[in-house]
VOLO-270867 format. One record per atom (N, C-alpha, C, CB): residue number from 0; atom name; x, y, z. Coordinates in steps of 0.001 Angstrom, whole numbers. Glycine has a CB too. Example, Ala and Ser with C-alpha at 12.3 -4.5 7.8 and 13.67 -1.06 7.14 Angstrom:
+-----+----+---------+---------+---------+
|   i | at |      px |      py |      pz |
+-----+----+---------+---------+---------+
|   0 |  N |   13190 |   -5690 |    7800 |
|   0 | CA |   12300 |   -4500 |    7800 |
|   0 |  C |   13200 |   -3300 |    7800 |
|   0 | CB |   11308 |   -4473 |    9046 |
|   1 |  N |   12850 |   -2250 |    7080 |
|   1 | CA |   13670 |   -1060 |    7140 |
|   1 |  C |   12900 |      30 |    7870 |
|   1 | CB |   14084 |    -598 |    5725 |
+-----+----+---------+---------+---------+
This chain:
+-----+----+---------+---------+---------+
|   i | at |      px |      py |      pz |
+-----+----+---------+---------+---------+
|   0 |  N |  -42052 |    7024 |   18764 |
|   0 | CA |  -41476 |    6199 |   19781 |
|   0 |  C |  -42585 |    5333 |   20376 |
|   0 | CB |  -40777 |    7056 |   20861 |
|   1 |  N |  -42284 |    4043 |   20597 |
|   1 | CA |  -43240 |    3115 |   21196 |
|   1 |  C |  -42718 |    2695 |   22569 |
|   1 | CB |  -43469 |    1869 |   20278 |
|   2 |  N |  -43615 |    2615 |   23516 |
|   2 | CA |  -43270 |    2216 |   24874 |
|   2 |  C |  -43289 |     701 |   24993 |
|   2 | CB |  -44235 |    2847 |   25890 |
|   3 |  N |  -42340 |     150 |   25752 |
|   3 | CA |  -42296 |   -1282 |   26052 |
|   3 |  C |  -42340 |   -1454 |   27567 |
|   3 | CB |  -41015 |   -1956 |   25445 |
|   4 |  N |  -43066 |   -2455 |   28026 |
|   4 | CA |  -43180 |   -2735 |   29460 |
|   4 |  C |  -42743 |   -4169 |   29717 |
|   4 | CB |  -44637 |   -2501 |   29968 |
|   5 |  N |  -41888 |   -4359 |   30729 |
|   5 | CA |  -41467 |   -5693 |   31150 |
|   5 |  C |  -42110 |   -5999 |   32495 |
|   5 | CB |  -39909 |   -5796 |   31237 |
|   6 |  N |  -42911 |   -7036 |   32564 |
|   6 | CA |  -43569 |   -7433 |   33815 |
|   6 |  C |  -42584 |   -8271 |   34621 |
|   6 | CB |  -44900 |   -8233 |   33541 |
|   7 |  N |  -42212 |   -7789 |   35803 |
|   7 | CA |  -41246 |   -8520 |   36623 |
|   7 |  C |  -41823 |   -8997 |   37946 |
|   7 | CB |  -40048 |   -7657 |   36888 |
|   8 |  N |  -42874 |   -8376 |   38431 |
|   8 | CA |  -43461 |   -8759 |   39717 |
|   8 |  C |  -44864 |   -9294 |   39529 |
|   8 | CB |  -43479 |   -7572 |   40679 |
|   9 |  N |  -45210 |  -10338 |   40263 |
|   9 | CA |  -46517 |  -10965 |   40096 |
|   9 |  C |  -47356 |  -10979 |   41364 |
|   9 | CB |  -46340 |  -12361 |   39613 |
|  10 |  N |  -46797 |  -10572 |   42470 |
|  10 | CA |  -47580 |  -10486 |   43703 |
|  10 |  C |  -47299 |   -9138 |   44357 |
|  10 | CB |  -47241 |  -11666 |   44679 |
|  11 |  N |  -48346 |   -8476 |   44794 |
|  11 | CA |  -48228 |   -7120 |   45334 |
|  11 |  C |  -49124 |   -6981 |   46554 |
|  11 | CB |  -48597 |   -6059 |   44264 |
|  12 |  N |  -48589 |   -6875 |   47736 |
|  12 | CA |  -47175 |   -6918 |   48068 |
|  12 |  C |  -46616 |   -8327 |   47917 |
|  12 | CB |  -46950 |   -6412 |   49485 |
|  13 |  N |  -45269 |   -8473 |   47841 |
|  13 | CA |  -44677 |   -9799 |   47694 |
|  13 |  C |  -45194 |  -10767 |   48754 |
|  13 | CB |  -43159 |   -9707 |   47771 |
|  14 |  N |  -45556 |  -11949 |   48306 |
|  14 | CA |  -46059 |  -12978 |   49211 |
|  14 |  C |  -47565 |  -12985 |   49356 |
|  14 | CB |  -45446 |  -12807 |   50550 |
|  15 |  N |  -48271 |  -11953 |   48862 |
|  15 | CA |  -49730 |  -11861 |   48996 |
|  15 |  C |  -50396 |  -12116 |   47646 |
|  15 | CB |  -50145 |  -10472 |   49549 |
|  16 |  N |  -50868 |  -13356 |   47441 |
|  16 | CA |  -51521 |  -13708 |   46184 |
|  16 |  C |  -53031 |  -13591 |   46277 |
|  16 | CB |  -51143 |  -15113 |   45774 |
|  17 |  N |  -53554 |  -13146 |   47425 |
|  17 | CA |  -55004 |  -13080 |   47610 |
|  17 |  C |  -55578 |  -11704 |   47310 |
|  17 | CB |  -55357 |  -13471 |   49018 |
|  18 |  N |  -54737 |  -10697 |   47248 |
|  18 | CA |  -55208 |   -9316 |   47111 |
|  18 |  C |  -56088 |   -9112 |   45876 |
|  18 | CB |  -54022 |   -8373 |   47047 |
|  19 |  N |  -55699 |   -9680 |   44755 |
|  19 | CA |  -56457 |   -9497 |   43516 |
|  19 |  C |  -57090 |  -10796 |   43039 |
|  19 | CB |  -55556 |   -8936 |   42429 |
|  20 |  N |  -57258 |  -11764 |   43915 |
|  20 | CA |  -57876 |  -13022 |   43523 |
|  20 |  C |  -56916 |  -14004 |   42874 |
|  20 | CB |  -58998 |  -12752 |   42592 |
|  21 |  N |  -55641 |  -13905 |   43157 |
|  21 | CA |  -54666 |  -14827 |   42587 |
|  21 |  C |  -53856 |  -14188 |   41475 |
|  21 | CB |  -55360 |  -16057 |   42066 |
|  22 |  N |  -53045 |  -14996 |   40827 |
|  22 | CA |  -52133 |  -14473 |   39814 |
|  22 |  C |  -52787 |  -14191 |   38470 |
|  22 | CB |  -51018 |  -15429 |   39616 |
|  23 |  N |  -53779 |  -14955 |   38069 |
|  23 | CA |  -54362 |  -14846 |   36738 |
|  23 |  C |  -54872 |  -13478 |   36344 |
|  23 | CB |  -55453 |  -15786 |   36627 |
|  24 |  N |  -55710 |  -12850 |   37146 |
|  24 | CA |  -56276 |  -11558 |   36743 |
|  24 |  C |  -55234 |  -10451 |   36569 |
|  24 | CB |  -57290 |  -11121 |   37757 |
|  25 |  N |  -54150 |  -10501 |   37285 |
|  25 | CA |  -53160 |   -9421 |   37250 |
|  25 |  C |  -52492 |   -9268 |   35878 |
|  25 | CB |  -52098 |   -9668 |   38304 |
|  26 |  N |  -51878 |  -10325 |   35317 |
|  26 | CA |  -51272 |  -10156 |   33989 |
|  26 |  C |  -52298 |   -9809 |   32907 |
|  26 | CB |  -50536 |  -11423 |   33597 |
|  27 |  N |  -53500 |  -10352 |   33000 |
|  27 | CA |  -54544 |  -10032 |   32016 |
|  27 |  C |  -54907 |   -8554 |   32088 |
|  27 | CB |  -55802 |  -10900 |   32249 |
|  28 |  N |  -55011 |   -8013 |   33297 |
|  28 | CA |  -55331 |   -6592 |   33472 |
|  28 |  C |  -54193 |   -5711 |   32965 |
|  28 | CB |  -55619 |   -6282 |   34953 |
|  29 |  N |  -52955 |   -6115 |   33223 |
|  29 | CA |  -51801 |   -5359 |   32732 |
|  29 |  C |  -51787 |   -5368 |   31202 |
|  29 | CB |  -50476 |   -5950 |   33293 |
|  30 |  N |  -52047 |   -6530 |   30608 |
|  30 | CA |  -52084 |   -6627 |   29150 |
|  30 |  C |  -53158 |   -5746 |   28542 |
|  30 | CB |  -52309 |   -8058 |   28730 |
|  31 |  N |  -54347 |   -5768 |   29125 |
|  31 | CA |  -55454 |   -4943 |   28617 |
|  31 |  C |  -55139 |   -3456 |   28762 |
|  31 | CB |  -56761 |   -5278 |   29361 |
|  32 |  N |  -54582 |   -3061 |   29908 |
|  32 | CA |  -54244 |   -1656 |   30135 |
|  32 |  C |  -53126 |   -1201 |   29197 |
|  32 | CB |  -53828 |   -1436 |   31597 |
|  33 |  N |  -52140 |   -2066 |   28989 |
|  33 | CA |  -51036 |   -1728 |   28089 |
|  33 |  C |  -51547 |   -1512 |   26670 |
|  33 | CB |  -49966 |   -2833 |   28105 |
|  34 |  N |  -52414 |   -2398 |   26231 |
|  34 | CA |  -52975 |   -2262 |   24889 |
|  34 |  C |  -53811 |    -997 |   24755 |
|  34 | CB |  -53820 |   -3479 |   24547 |
|  35 |  N |  -54623 |    -719 |   25751 |
|  35 | CA |  -55475 |     477 |   25724 |
|  35 |  C |  -54641 |    1758 |   25690 |
|  35 | CB |  -56407 |     493 |   26943 |
|  36 |  N |  -53455 |    1718 |   26312 |
|  36 | CA |  -52585 |    2893 |   26353 |
|  36 |  C |  -51696 |    3008 |   25116 |
|  36 | CB |  -51722 |    2849 |   27595 |
|  37 |  N |  -51759 |    2016 |   24228 |
|  37 | CA |  -50953 |    2067 |   23019 |
|  37 |  C |  -49531 |    1570 |   23178 |
|  37 | CB |  -50919 |    3441 |   22521 |
|  38 |  N |  -49272 |     792 |   24225 |
|  38 | CA |  -47940 |     229 |   24435 |
|  38 |  C |  -47602 |    -689 |   23261 |
|  38 | CB |  -47862 |    -547 |   25791 |
|  39 |  N |  -46364 |    -619 |   22771 |
|  39 | CA |  -45970 |   -1399 |   21609 |
|  39 |  C |  -45522 |   -2809 |   21917 |
|  39 | CB |  -44894 |    -706 |   20902 |
|  40 |  N |  -44908 |   -3020 |   23088 |
|  40 | CA |  -44356 |   -4342 |   23420 |
|  40 |  C |  -44545 |   -4613 |   24902 |
|  40 | CB |  -42852 |   -4432 |   23040 |
|  41 |  N |  -44899 |   -5833 |   25205 |
|  41 | CA |  -45082 |   -6291 |   26580 |
|  41 |  C |  -44272 |   -7567 |   26731 |
|  41 | CB |  -46606 |   -6525 |   26928 |
|  42 |  N |  -43404 |   -7605 |   27737 |
|  42 | CA |  -42578 |   -8793 |   27935 |
|  42 |  C |  -42634 |   -9226 |   29388 |
|  42 | CB |  -41124 |   -8528 |   27510 |
|  43 |  N |  -42193 |  -10426 |   29610 |
|  43 | CA |  -42076 |  -10944 |   30966 |
|  43 |  C |  -40681 |  -11526 |   31129 |
|  43 | CB |  -43174 |  -12014 |   31268 |
|  44 |  N |  -40195 |  -11536 |   32335 |
|  44 | CA |  -38840 |  -11967 |   32611 |
|  44 |  C |  -38729 |  -13482 |   32553 |
|  44 | CB |  -38390 |  -11458 |   33968 |
|  45 |  N |  -37644 |  -13972 |   31975 |
|  45 | CA |  -37416 |  -15404 |   31839 |
|  45 |  C |  -36444 |  -15870 |   32919 |
|  45 | CB |  -36874 |  -15746 |   30429 |
|  46 |  N |  -36987 |  -16133 |   34107 |
|  46 | CA |  -36203 |  -16631 |   35243 |
|  46 |  C |  -36954 |  -17787 |   35880 |
|  46 | CB |  -35933 |  -15502 |   36289 |
|  47 |  N |  -36227 |  -18700 |   36511 |
|  47 | CA |  -36877 |  -19796 |   37239 |
|  47 |  C |  -37431 |  -19315 |   38573 |
|  47 | CB |  -35891 |  -20949 |   37467 |
|  48 |  N |  -36700 |  -18419 |   39213 |
|  48 | CA |  -37100 |  -17893 |   40512 |
|  48 |  C |  -37115 |  -16372 |   40442 |
|  48 | CB |  -36147 |  -18388 |   41639 |
|  49 |  N |  -37896 |  -15758 |   41318 |
|  49 | CA |  -37967 |  -14302 |   41374 |
|  49 |  C |  -36623 |  -13739 |   41817 |
|  49 | CB |  -39091 |  -13843 |   42330 |
|  50 |  N |  -36254 |  -12578 |   41281 |
|  50 | CA |  -35001 |  -11925 |   41642 |
|  50 |  C |  -35041 |  -11484 |   43106 |
|  50 | CB |  -34732 |  -10715 |   40719 |
|  51 |  N |  -33883 |  -11447 |   43736 |
|  51 | CA |  -33786 |  -11068 |   45152 |
|  51 |  C |  -34379 |   -9689 |   45416 |
|  51 | CB |  -32330 |  -11093 |   45605 |
|  52 |  N |  -34154 |   -8734 |   44531 |
|  52 | CA |  -34660 |   -7376 |   44753 |
|  52 |  C |  -36186 |   -7313 |   44721 |
|  52 | CB |  -34090 |   -6432 |   43706 |
|  53 |  N |  -36846 |   -8363 |   44221 |
|  53 | CA |  -38309 |   -8410 |   44168 |
|  53 |  C |  -38889 |   -9468 |   45095 |
|  53 | CB |  -38768 |   -8672 |   42750 |
|  54 |  N |  -38100 |   -9906 |   46069 |
|  54 | CA |  -38613 |  -10830 |   47065 |
|  54 |  C |  -37941 |  -12181 |   47105 |
|  54 | CB |  -40030 |  -11027 |   46844 |
|  55 |  N |  -37139 |  -12518 |   46122 |
|  55 | CA |  -36396 |  -13764 |   46130 |
|  55 |  C |  -37219 |  -14984 |   45744 |
|  55 | CB |  -35816 |  -13975 |   47470 |
|  56 |  N |  -36621 |  -16134 |   45981 |
|  56 | CA |  -37193 |  -17409 |   45535 |
|  56 |  C |  -38538 |  -17742 |   46167 |
|  56 | CB |  -36234 |  -18514 |   45828 |
|  57 |  N |  -38874 |  -17149 |   47293 |
|  57 | CA |  -40160 |  -17434 |   47937 |
|  57 |  C |  -41310 |  -16613 |   47362 |
|  57 | CB |  -40057 |  -17176 |   49419 |
|  58 |  N |  -41016 |  -15651 |   46513 |
|  58 | CA |  -42062 |  -14826 |   45898 |
|  58 |  C |  -42586 |  -15497 |   44631 |
|  58 | CB |  -41524 |  -13409 |   45573 |
|  59 |  N |  -43761 |  -15074 |   44217 |
|  59 | CA |  -44385 |  -15661 |   43029 |
|  59 |  C |  -43570 |  -15358 |   41776 |
|  59 | CB |  -45818 |  -15139 |   42864 |
|  60 |  N |  -43446 |  -16366 |   40928 |
|  60 | CA |  -42762 |  -16201 |   39644 |
|  60 |  C |  -43450 |  -17102 |   38640 |
|  60 | CB |  -41232 |  -16534 |   39751 |
|  61 |  N |  -43986 |  -16511 |   37603 |
|  61 | CA |  -44668 |  -17292 |   36579 |
|  61 |  C |  -43685 |  -17711 |   35495 |
|  61 | CB |  -45830 |  -16492 |   35970 |
|  62 |  N |  -43882 |  -18901 |   34943 |
|  62 | CA |  -43048 |  -19396 |   33858 |
|  62 |  C |  -43283 |  -18522 |   32627 |
|  62 | CB |  -43356 |  -20897 |   33549 |
|  63 |  N |  -42219 |  -18126 |   31973 |
|  63 | CA |  -42264 |  -17119 |   30911 |
|  63 |  C |  -43164 |  -17502 |   29735 |
|  63 | CB |  -40877 |  -16866 |   30405 |
|  64 |  N |  -42943 |  -18644 |   29118 |
|  64 | CA |  -43705 |  -19001 |   27906 |
|  64 |  C |  -45182 |  -19204 |   28199 |
|  64 | CB |  -43135 |  -20266 |   27276 |
|  65 |  N |  -45500 |  -19788 |   29340 |
|  65 | CA |  -46900 |  -19964 |   29713 |
|  65 |  C |  -47568 |  -18610 |   29922 |
|  65 | CB |  -47019 |  -20822 |   30986 |
|  66 |  N |  -46864 |  -17695 |   30574 |
|  66 | CA |  -47395 |  -16352 |   30804 |
|  66 |  C |  -47618 |  -15614 |   29487 |
|  66 | CB |  -46446 |  -15550 |   31700 |
|  67 |  N |  -46686 |  -15757 |   28554 |
|  67 | CA |  -46846 |  -15108 |   27250 |
|  67 |  C |  -48042 |  -15682 |   26494 |
|  67 | CB |  -45568 |  -15265 |   26413 |
|  68 |  N |  -48267 |  -16990 |   26598 |
|  68 | CA |  -49443 |  -17594 |   25980 |
|  68 |  C |  -50725 |  -17066 |   26587 |
|  68 | CB |  -49395 |  -19101 |   26114 |
|  69 |  N |  -50713 |  -16902 |   27903 |
|  69 | CA |  -51878 |  -16353 |   28606 |
|  69 |  C |  -52131 |  -14912 |   28168 |
|  69 | CB |  -51671 |  -16420 |   30141 |
|  70 |  N |  -51060 |  -14124 |   28079 |
|  70 | CA |  -51195 |  -12739 |   27622 |
|  70 |  C |  -51691 |  -12680 |   26178 |
|  70 | CB |  -49854 |  -12003 |   27748 |
|  71 |  N |  -51254 |  -13611 |   25352 |
|  71 | CA |  -51704 |  -13639 |   23955 |
|  71 |  C |  -53208 |  -13868 |   23867 |
|  71 | CB |  -50961 |  -14733 |   23174 |
|  72 |  N |  -53738 |  -14655 |   24800 |
|  72 | CA |  -55182 |  -14916 |   24808 |
|  72 |  C |  -55982 |  -13705 |   25275 |
|  72 | CB |  -55492 |  -16107 |   25700 |
|  73 |  N |  -55321 |  -12751 |   25954 |
|  73 | CA |  -56017 |  -11591 |   26513 |
|  73 |  C |  -55643 |  -10272 |   25837 |
|  73 | CB |  -55728 |  -11492 |   27984 |
|  74 |  N |  -54844 |  -10335 |   24777 |
|  74 | CA |  -54458 |   -9134 |   24034 |
|  74 |  C |  -54587 |   -9419 |   22539 |
|  74 | CB |  -52998 |   -8691 |   24395 |
|  75 |  N |  -54514 |   -8357 |   21724 |
|  75 | CA |  -54602 |   -8598 |   20280 |
|  75 |  C |  -53642 |   -7752 |   19445 |
|  75 | CB |  -55999 |   -8341 |   19820 |
|  76 |  N |  -53155 |   -6641 |   19974 |
|  76 | CA |  -52306 |   -5770 |   19158 |
|  76 |  C |  -50897 |   -5570 |   19708 |
|  76 | CB |  -52959 |   -4440 |   19015 |
|  77 |  N |  -50696 |   -5730 |   20991 |
|  77 | CA |  -49381 |   -5513 |   21588 |
|  77 |  C |  -48451 |   -6679 |   21227 |
|  77 | CB |  -49497 |   -5360 |   23134 |
|  78 |  N |  -47188 |   -6372 |   20940 |
|  78 | CA |  -46199 |   -7422 |   20663 |
|  78 |  C |  -45754 |   -8016 |   21984 |
|  78 | CB |  -44974 |   -6863 |   19863 |
|  79 |  N |  -45576 |   -9333 |   22019 |
|  79 | CA |  -45198 |  -10040 |   23238 |
|  79 |  C |  -43817 |  -10650 |   23074 |
|  79 | CB |  -46231 |  -11129 |   23584 |
|  80 |  N |  -43071 |  -10736 |   24190 |
|  80 | CA |  -41750 |  -11340 |   24125 |
|  80 |  C |  -41195 |  -11644 |   25497 |
|  80 | CB |  -40806 |  -10442 |   23384 |
|  81 |  N |  -40092 |  -12383 |   25501 |
|  81 | CA |  -39384 |  -12727 |   26736 |
|  81 |  C |  -38250 |  -11732 |   26939 |
|  81 | CB |  -38839 |  -14192 |   26691 |
|  82 |  N |  -37997 |  -11378 |   28185 |
|  82 | CA |  -36918 |  -10441 |   28504 |
|  82 |  C |  -35888 |  -11166 |   29344 |
|  82 | CB |  -37456 |   -9180 |   29248 |
|  83 |  N |  -34632 |  -11000 |   28972 |
|  83 | CA |  -33516 |  -11602 |   29683 |
|  83 |  C |  -32493 |  -10492 |   29856 |
|  83 | CB |  -32914 |  -12855 |   28912 |
|  84 |  N |  -32140 |  -10165 |   31081 |
|  84 | CA |  -31276 |   -9002 |   31285 |
|  84 |  C |  -29787 |   -9312 |   31262 |
|  84 | CB |  -31612 |   -8362 |   32579 |
|  85 |  N |  -29415 |  -10528 |   30893 |
|  85 | CA |  -27992 |  -10848 |   30791 |
|  85 |  C |  -27354 |  -10034 |   29673 |
|  85 | CB |  -27785 |  -12358 |   30544 |
|  86 |  N |  -26124 |   -9629 |   29878 |
|  86 | CA |  -25403 |   -8903 |   28830 |
|  86 |  C |  -24971 |   -9895 |   27761 |
|  86 | CB |  -24169 |   -8141 |   29411 |
|  87 |  N |  -25058 |   -9480 |   26537 |
|  87 | CA |  -24684 |  -10362 |   25413 |
|  87 |  C |  -23470 |   -9815 |   24714 |
|  87 | CB |  -25845 |  -10514 |   24409 |
+-----+----+---------+---------+---------+
């Protein structure tokens, strides 16, 4: 069995982008940690705005494809993809 992780939050706590020096280091650190732990797939949510349960439209939300490109530059073995929770 392989573990998959979907990154949905980009600021912790919501609204505070200064805690870790901005948004960039956070996804890179998650990607590196996921790879080191043997995670098989890492995805990010494909939404224009952050979901209400995670702070709503005023919270940080990174564009999906750009974030995946950034993660690709900081990882080498984990599979990357977009996550969309709509029912099909």
